[in-house]
LOVO-623772 format. One record per residue (C-alpha): residue number from 1; residue in one letter; x, y, z. Coordinates in steps of 0.001 Angstrom, whole numbers, m for minus. Last residue first. Example, Ala and Ser with C-alpha at 12.3 -4.5 7.8 and 13.67 -1.06 7.14 Angstrom:
<sites>
(2; S; (13670; m1060; 7140))
(1; A; (12300; m4500; 7800))
</sites>
This chain:
<sites>
(258; G; (22868; 26249; 22151))
(257; G; (24778; 25814; 18842))
(256; E; (21791; 26422; 16648))
(255; P; (20635; 22536; 17011))
(254; G; (21124; 22723; 20626))
(253; Q; (24627; 22046; 22278))
(252; S; (25066; 19684; 25602))
(251; P; (25314; 16353; 23135))
(250; A; (24803; 13370; 25470))
(249; D; (28197; 11851; 26682))
(248; A; (26570; 8843; 28168))
(247; T; (24993; 9222; 31753))
(246; A; (21703; 10491; 29948))
(245; L; (19377; 12174; 32475))
(244; R; (19930; 16001; 32230))
(243; Q; (20662; 15870; 28462))
(242; V; (17663; 13777; 27822))
(241; F; (15384; 16357; 29787))
(240; G; (17056; 19297; 28092))
(239; L; (15983; 17868; 24680))
(238; S; (12314; 17427; 25826))
(237; E; (12511; 21104; 27321))
(236; A; (13612; 22535; 23907))
(235; F; (11152; 20436; 21677))
(234; I; (8206; 20906; 23808))
(233; T; (8838; 24579; 24452))
(232; D; (9306; 25173; 20436))
(231; A; (5995; 23366; 20005))
(230; D; (4030; 25798; 21977))
(229; N; (2315; 27442; 19493))
(228; D; (1036; 24290; 17679))
(227; L; (2658; 21291; 15549))
(226; T; (3828; 19185; 18643))
(225; A; (824; 20671; 20718))
(224; V; (m1653; 18302; 18437))
(223; H; (m4150; 18503; 20994))
(222; Y; (m4870; 22345; 21351))
(221; S; (m1917; 24839; 21921))
(220; D; (m1475; 28518; 23752))
(219; A; (m1480; 27082; 27570))
(218; C; (998; 24109; 26773))
(217; V; (1219; 23204; 30377))
(216; R; (4483; 21307; 31782))
(215; E; (4177; 18473; 34251))
(214; T; (6827; 16631; 36056))
(213; L; (5989; 13242; 37159))
(212; E; (8726; 11027; 39170))
(211; S; (7729; 7325; 39259))
(210; G; (4690; 5147; 40131))
(209; V; (2432; 6769; 37846))
(208; H; (m1171; 6104; 39444))
(207; A; (m2977; 9253; 40568))
(206; R; (m1083; 12013; 38266))
(205; L; (m1379; 9518; 34963))
(204; V; (m5168; 8664; 35891))
(203; E; (m5945; 12688; 36338))
(202; M; (m4030; 13362; 33117))
(201; S; (m6273; 11074; 31222))
(200; R; (m9317; 12393; 32895))
(199; P; (m8923; 15441; 31434))
(198; G; (m10249; 14690; 28065))
(197; V; (m8150; 13794; 24893))
(196; V; (m9298; 14844; 21568))
(195; H; (m10634; 18607; 22130))
(194; D; (m7582; 19817; 24262))
(193; D; (m7780; 22858; 25578))
(192; P; (m5926; 22510; 28868))
(191; S; (m3124; 21173; 26913))
(190; R; (m766; 18848; 28616))
(189; F; (2957; 18069; 28385))
(188; C; (4276; 15424; 30466))
(187; L; (7761; 14540; 31571))
(186; V; (8115; 11171; 33395))
(185; P; (11083; 9735; 35079))
(184; Q; (11678; 6084; 34744))
(183; T; (10476; 3666; 37416))
(182; L; (6986; 2683; 35929))
(181; Y; (5309; 2; 38465))
(180; P; (2143; 1952; 39290))
(179; L; (1538; 2776; 35696))
(178; D; (1256; m792; 34271))
(177; R; (m2189; m1196; 35246))
(176; R; (m3123; 1940; 33377))
(175; A; (m1406; 806; 30226))
(174; L; (m3187; m2361; 30497))
(173; A; (m6509; m637; 30849))
(172; W; (m5495; 1642; 27781))
(171; L; (m4494; m1022; 25566))
(170; E; (m7696; m2941; 26034))
(169; P; (m9964; 198; 25614))
(168; L; (m8434; 840; 22356))
(167; S; (m8992; m2412; 20387))
(166; A; (m12394; m1072; 19348))
(165; A; (m10734; 2017; 17583))
(164; A; (m9254; m433; 15115))
(163; A; (m12748; m1881; 14236))
(162; V; (m14012; 1665; 14030))
(161; P; (m11831; 3028; 11366))
(160; V; (m11601; 6669; 12132))
(159; R; (m11990; 9001; 9386))
(158; A; (m10522; 11997; 8267))
(157; Y; (m6990; 10432; 8315))
(156; A; (m3824; 12320; 9639))
(155; L; (m1557; 14722; 8467))
(154; E; (m1993; 17539; 10421))
(153; H; (m2326; 21093; 9367))
(152; V; (m1199; 24468; 10238))
(151; G; (m2426; 27563; 8556))
(150; E; (m3288; 29263; 12141))
(149; K; (m1983; 27859; 15304))
(148; K; (m4744; 26545; 17486))
(147; I; (m4546; 22834; 16321))
(146; D; (m7070; 20126; 16610))
(145; D; (m6455; 19216; 12915))
(144; A; (m8696; 16229; 13012))
(143; V; (m11242; 14985; 14960))
(142; A; (m12122; 11940; 13248))
(141; G; (m15651; 10954; 11456))
(140; V; (m16981; 7470; 11884))
(139; S; (m15759; 4320; 10103))
(138; R; (m17246; 723; 9479))
(137; V; (m20212; 874; 10908))
(136; V; (m22669; m1902; 12419))
(135; Y; (m20523; m4662; 13312))
(134; K; (m18018; m2102; 14574))
(133; L; (m20432; m345; 16822))
(132; V; (m20532; m3340; 19344))
(131; G; (m16714; m3148; 20141))
(130; A; (m16843; 526; 19320))
(129; V; (m19431; 1385; 22334))
(128; R; (m16930; 2806; 25168))
(127; L; (m15040; 4493; 22228))
(126; F; (m18131; 6175; 20914))
(125; P; (m18634; 7738; 24577))
(124; N; (m15343; 9829; 23929))
(123; D; (m13272; 10028; 27035))
(122; P; (m11984; 6726; 26990))
(121; Y; (m8956; 6809; 29163))
(120; L; (m5102; 6856; 28739))
(119; S; (m4101; 9180; 25776))
(118; P; (m1440; 11340; 26575))
(117; N; (m1486; 14901; 25676))
(116; V; (2319; 15255; 25099))
(115; V; (4610; 12558; 26637))
(114; V; (8314; 12329; 27696))
(113; V; (9671; 9317; 29033))
(112; G; (13072; 8398; 30392))
(111; R; (16160; 5914; 30591))
(110; V; (14430; 2997; 28678))
(109; E; (16694; m85; 29456))
(108; P; (13860; m1119; 31783))
(107; H; (11605; m1941; 28712))
(106; H; (8128; m3346; 29862))
(105; R; (7239; m67; 32113))
(104; A; (8994; 1970; 29453))
(103; L; (7251; 566; 26368))
(102; R; (3821; 960; 28270))
(101; L; (4743; 4725; 28720))
(100; A; (5618; 5177; 25337))
(99; M; (2686; 3370; 24538))
(98; C; (195; 6039; 26117))
(97; G; (2333; 8637; 24379))
(96; G; (1822; 7701; 21145))
(95; L; (m2045; 7654; 21839))
(94; S; (m1500; 11178; 22298))
(93; L; (1935; 12202; 21297))
(92; G; (4816; 10254; 22102))
(91; M; (8502; 9935; 23394))
(90; V; (10940; 7077; 24400))
(89; F; (14549; 7371; 25627))
(88; V; (17285; 5186; 24727))
(87; E; (20857; 4889; 26290))
(86; S; (23857; 2791; 24865))
(85; C; (22530; 3368; 21160))
(84; R; (22711; 1222; 18153))
(83; G; (21028; m2136; 19199))
(82; T; (18909; m93; 21493))
(81; L; (17438; 1771; 18646))
(80; E; (16766; m1414; 16858))
(79; A; (14924; m3195; 19853))
(78; L; (12995; 153; 20265))
(77; A; (11948; m254; 16633))
(76; E; (10902; m3668; 17263))
(75; E; (8972; m2471; 20311))
(74; L; (7571; 255; 18226))
(73; A; (6222; m2042; 15605))
(72; G; (4435; m4493; 18236))
(71; Y; (2709; m1331; 19823))
(70; W; (1208; m684; 16606))
(69; D; (140; m4167; 15565))
(68; R; (m835; m5115; 19226))
(67; W; (m3120; m1666; 18962))
(66; T; (m4976; m3247; 16286))
(65; T; (m4876; m3397; 12286))
(64; R; (m7190; m4461; 9594))
(63; A; (m9139; m1131; 9963))
(62; M; (m5890; 663; 9294))
(61; D; (m5960; m319; 5734))
(60; Q; (m9269; 660; 5261))
(59; W; (m8240; 4222; 7074))
(58; T; (m5894; 4725; 4004))
(57; T; (m1981; 4918; 3780))
(56; G; (m480; 6717; 6560))
(55; H; (m1452; 4288; 9433))
(54; G; (m2264; 647; 8921))
(53; P; (840; m307; 10719))
(52; L; (2639; 2553; 12630))
(51; L; (5272; 4780; 10570))
(50; P; (8350; 4763; 12703))
(49; V; (9899; 7607; 14361))
(48; S; (13757; 7045; 15138))
(47; V; (16213; 9500; 16184))
(46; T; (19886; 9284; 17159))
(45; L; (20676; 12487; 19224))
(44; G; (23210; 15237; 17539))
(43; A; (21431; 18402; 18471))
(42; G; (19806; 18683; 15218))
(41; A; (18481; 15295; 15512))
(40; L; (16366; 16478; 18723))
(39; H; (15012; 19277; 16923))
(38; S; (14483; 17344; 13412))
(37; A; (12214; 14842; 15700))
(36; W; (10371; 17473; 17214))
(35; G; (9632; 19425; 13788))
(34; G; (8600; 16073; 12460))
(33; L; (6219; 14529; 15048))
(32; S; (3228; 15415; 13460))
(31; Q; (4463; 14321; 10218))
(30; P; (5262; 10866; 11670))
(29; T; (1828; 9721; 11040))
(28; G; (m1738; 10186; 12640))
(27; T; (m4621; 7840; 12807))
(26; F; (m3690; 7095; 16473))
(25; G; (m640; 8873; 17472))
(24; H; (2787; 9175; 16814))
(23; C; (5801; 7705; 18701))
(22; L; (9246; 9117; 18776))
(21; L; (11924; 6865; 19728))
(20; V; (15234; 8650; 20874))
(19; G; (18880; 7683; 20904))
(18; V; (22030; 8560; 22921))
(17; P; (25368; 6941; 22276))
(16; G; (26522; 9058; 19326))
(15; G; (26300; 8543; 15601))
(14; G; (23499; 10740; 15209))
(13; D; (21674; 8411; 13093))
(12; H; (18590; 9955; 11921))
(11; H; (15342; 7879; 10897))
(10; Y; (12031; 9157; 9800))
(9; P; (8976; 7311; 8780))
(8; E; (6788; 8596; 5689))
(7; A; (3753; 10446; 6022))
(6; G; (4659; 13441; 4209))
(5; Q; (3382; 11713; 1018))
(4; L; (837; 9009; 1560))
(3; V; (2409; 5674; 1606))
(2; P; (1676; 3382; m1236))
(1; M; (m80; 201; m122))
</sites>
């Protein structure tokens, strides 16, 4: 299946000991993380942004996949990154943030986690009935381009495949169960005005995460904050997070020389 232009996976070999795996969200593509990936790569880090199975092609293609396919692809990418780097970090947007947290729980080699508006709870009533609805309706309209910044667009499906969405409650339940056992520090960026992920996800994260949690508010952004007005803050603070935690010789300069 041909990949949509702009939805391609991203890989950069920084040549050093520190690597970062970035995870895009449900129905999204690496395009939503492009600026973030470039910023980290520009600082000398090795960066991997895989395109999850069923994404970046057609929603009909995605309808044949579930969270296990997406998570499995991230585990493969993490294994490949770990084979090249002595220290790895995982970061993610929305559902990618949920999967990043689960990866850290099950892969102690991960040094730290950065999440942006992570999805951990079915706030949308549709998601609670998707398991039944999938037998009646193949797709529903998506909440796309939840971005405050004018003229910026997210490359994502305009339709949500119901069969794929029906697999999400299982992932959320497993991720919530994992949270108390997380040992790595977590940096979380959240948007108060988020029209995709409701406040319950942050409440769950705060209440149950077992490791150190640092919160940052993206006051001038909506859900896709990595493409919004607070993107530069996310990029800079996530890089600083890596540089503080990496015990190897992580680059200390930003992409513009600091």
